N, C-alpha and C positions, 0 to 999 in steps of 0.2 A: 841698256835701254837703247833701242834703235827703231823708232817709228817714223813714218813718212806719210804726208797727206798732200794730195793735189786738189786745189780748189778752183774749179772753173778755168782750168789751164787751157790756153789756145796757142797755136803756132801758125804764123803766116810767112810765106816767102813771097814778098811782093803782093800781088793780087790773089795768090793761090792759098787757100786755107787748108792746112794739113792736119792740124789737131783742132777739133771744133768744140771744145768745152768738156774737159775730162775732169770728173770728181772721183777721188779714189782714196781710201784709207788703208794703209798697210801697217799691221800690228808688228810688235817686237817678235823677232825670231820666226816670222812667217816666211814661207817659200812661195812667192807669188810669180806666176807665169803669165806674160803677155803673149797671147796667141792670135793669129789672124792671117789672112792671105797677104801676098806681097803687096806693098803699097798702102797698107791699112794704117800706117803711122806708128807701129809698135817700136821700131828702132829709133824713130825721131823722138818719141816720148821718153825712151830710156836715156838718149843723149841730152835731152832737156833736164832730166834728173841729175845727170852726171855733171852738167854744166858746160857741156860741149856744144850746145845750142841754146840760144837765148829764148826766154819765155816771152811771147808777145803779149799775152794777157793772163791774168790769174795769179795764183800763189802756190809756191812750193814750200812746204813746212817740214823740216827735219828735226825730230826730237823737240817739237814745240817752238822751234826758231824759224823765222822767216829766212829763206835761203835763196831767193831769186838772184840776189846780187853777190852772193858769196862765191869767191873764186873756186874752180874745180878742186884744186889741191887742198882747200880748206874745208871741204864738205864732209870729210871723213868717209868717203866712198872709195871703192876700188872696182875697176872695170876689167872684165875679161872679154877680149875681142874674138871674132870669128877666125881671124887670120893669125892668131897667136902673138904677132907683133914682138918677137924676140930679137935681141941684137945678135946677128950671126957671128960676130967676132968675139963675143963673150961666152964663157962657160955657163953651165946651168947655175952654178953658185953665184957667179957675177951677175947674171940676169935677175936672179931672185933677190939679190941684195942691193941692186942698183938704186932703187928709190930710197932705201935706208941710208945708203952712202950719201946721196944728194942731201938728205936731211940732217947729216952730220952725226949719225949714230956711230958710236965707237965700234971698232972692228970686232972686239970680243962680243959685244952685244949682238952685232950683226950675225956673227958666226953662230951664236946660240940659237937665235931665232930661225936662221936658215936650216940649221940641223934639225930643229924641232919640227918645222913644217915638211922638210924633206922626208922625215921619218913617217909622218902622216900620210904623205902622198907616194910613198914607196919610191923615192928618188934619190935616197942616200948613196946608192952605188953609181949614180949618174952625174954627180956634182961637178966632175971635172971634164965632162964631155961638152961639146958645142952643139947647137941646134941641128946642124946637118947630120950629126951622128945619132940622132933620135928618131923614133917613129912618130907618126902623127899624134897618137895617143899620149906618148911621153911629152911631146912638146906642148900639148894642151894642158897637161898636169903641171908643167913648169910655169905656164901662163897663170894657172890658178894659184900656184905657190907664190908667185911674184905678188899676186894680190893679197894672199893670206898673211905674208910677213909684215904687212903694214898694219895688221889688226884693225881693218876698217869697221865702221859701224854698220855699213850695208854693202853687200856684194852685188855688183851688176854684171850680168852675163848677156852678151849680144850674139845669139846663135852660135854658141861655142863648139857645138858638135857637127856643124853643117859640112865641114871639110873631111870628116871621118867616114870610113866605110861602115856598113851596117853592123858588123860584129863589134867594132870599136865603139860605136854609138851606144850600143846596149851596155858595154862594159863601163863606159864613162857615165852613163845614166846611173848605174848602180853606185859608182864611186861618188858622184855628186850627192846622191841621196844619203849615202853614209856620212859624207863630210858635213852635210847640213845637220844631221843628228848629232855628230861629235861636237861641232863648233857651236851649235845653238844660235847661229847668226841669222840676221835678216837677209834674204836673198831675193833679187828680182831678175827674172830670166826671160829673155825674148826668144821666141822660136815660131816658125810656121808649121812645125810638126806636132799635130795634136796628140800623138803618142807620147812624146816627151812631156807635154803639158799634163796629160792624164797621169803619167807615172811619177812625176816629180812634185807636182804642185800641192800645196795646202789650199791654195786659192787660185782659180784661173780667171783671167780677165780677157774676154773675147772682144776683139776690136774689129771694126769695119769702117772704112772711109773716114778715119780720124775720130770716131765716136765708140763709146763702150756699148756693146750690145747686151752683155750680161756678165755679172761677177758672181762667183760661187765656188764651192768645193767641186772637185772633178765629177763625183757621182751625182751631185745635185744638178749639174749642167747636163749630164748624160741622161738622167731620168726625167728631168723637168725643164727642158729648154724653153726659153721665153719666146722664141720665134723660130721660123723655119730656117733661118741662116745658122743660128747656133746648133740646131738639130742636125743640120747637114754637115757642119764642120766638126762637131765633137763626136768622135766615135769612128772606128775603122773596122769594117767598111761603113760608109756614111748611111744614115738612116734612109730607108726606102720612102718615097712619096708617091702616093697614088691618088689621082684626081677623083673626087666623089662629089655628089650633089646632095645637100641637106634637104630633107623632106618635111621634117617636123622636129620640134624641140619640146620635151616634156620633162617631168621629174626624174625619169630614168636616164635621160641623156638626149643625144641628137641622133635621129634616124637619118641614115645616109644610104644612097644607092651606090653599090660597088660596080666595078667593070663587070659586065656580064648580066647585070640587072638584079642581083640579089640585094636584099635589104639587111641592114645591120644597125643595131643601136649602140652608139659609142657613149660611155659615161662621161660626158663633158657638158659644160654649161654654155649654151649658145647665147650670143648677144642679140639675136634676131629670131623671130619665128618664121620669117619668109625664107623661101628657097634661095640658097646661095652656093656658089662653087667653092668647095673646100679642098684642102689636101689632107689626106690621111697619112700620118707617119707611123712607120712600124720598123723596129730594128730587125736585122737579118736573123738574130738568134731566137726571135719570137715567132718566126714563120716555120711551119711544118709542112712537108710534102706528104700527102696521103691520098687514099682513094676518094675521100670525101673532102669537102671544103667549099666555101663560097666563091672562090676565084680560080678560074681555069687558065692554064698557060702552056707554053712549049719551052723546053729547055733549050737554050741557045749556046751557053758556055758552061763548062764544068772546070773549076780550078781545084786541083787536089793538092793540098799543102801538107800532107802527112797526118798530123793529129786532127785536122778538120778539113772540110771541103766547102767551097762556095759554089752554089748553083745559081746560075743566072736564068731567070724564067721571064719570057715575054708574055705579058698578060693582055697587051693591046699593041697595036702598031706603034713602034718607037717607045714603048713603055716596058722597061726591064726592072725586075726586082731581084734582090740578092737574098738567097736563103743559105743560112749557115747550118751545115750538117756535120756528122762525124767523119773521121778519116776513112772509114770503111764503106762510105756511101757508094751504091752501085748504079745510080741513075746515069743515063746516057743521053747524048745529044739528040735533040728533036723528039724526045719523049714527051707525050702529053701528060700533064700532071694537074692535080688540084692542090690548092694551098689553104691551110687552116691557120687560125691564130685566135688568141684571146682578145676580145674587145677591150678589156682592161689594160692591155699593153699598148693600145693605140693612142696616138695623139691627133688632134685636129688643129689645122691652121687656116685662118681666114684668107681672104683675097689680098690682104696687106702683109701676109706672112706672120701674123701674130698668133700665138698659141691660144686656143680656148682653154679655159680653166677646167682641169680634170676633177671628176668626182671621186671621192674616196672609196665608195663601194664599186670595186672593179672586178667582180667575179663572173661577168657575162662572157660567154664564149660563142664563137661562131659555130654554125651547124648546117 
């Protein structure tokens, strides 16, 4: 059993408020990812959970016990850092077993635990090497192994893949997902990379300016963002946002004027019947280039990535939208095109950036 709850947790450094009242429940064996831009407070929040930063206000509950004043080494947590933090003069085996040695665990028990974890992480053939003889991915696996041998209640990961190249990041993501499945452990993971969040998490916590913007499963956040910030942060490429003006709200949805003057009914529930400036959000995979469509534009950039292509279309001065097409796409720069999409795939955001509630009947298409 390894559950964790944060109750109105706050953190201040002098007069500066960094964490501004966080409420969160993490279930047993859940893989939770804190994600957000630099400076949003995600690493500070993780350090508060670990006991490396004091909690200014609020409560930290671990397995039902109040843990604000519990020393870090008694919380039953293990942390993996971005910088590996391995002792350069020690072998892999010595690094992995150091915490057990300090705890007075007998040599035979230490060796058994190290060998077990080394087998899981494919490090058995590297136990006699020192960190300088390892690749970045191997060093990170050693850092994870050092945490695993302690059999913690909860694993904490602070951007552990940031120092790896793209190929190694993909490999380590796969290994972390496999480890979570094998260990059945509760894991809290901090990253600024929303791809890591989408691929690893059972639950994503999106943070901005020390507050939680939204909590939910990856596809829940992708398909039903609570606001424009979450919609733009989750997903790669980011959601397209098109300025529109609402004209009327009725039982079928909100009538909006698109760039170029075409009208479209978006199946969403407006909070007002008066005209207002809105943002229409649409994912790149939901846009189609064709001879017909309500929005016209000019192709400004074409990114060919092999299996798929991203086409950047300017639909108004300074307004680019990204269209995802297949790898064989033949469109060229400065070609004039029209864009089509299903109104049911659209999101509307008000002037405060909050999402308008979507209606369930979403079969309306543009024409």
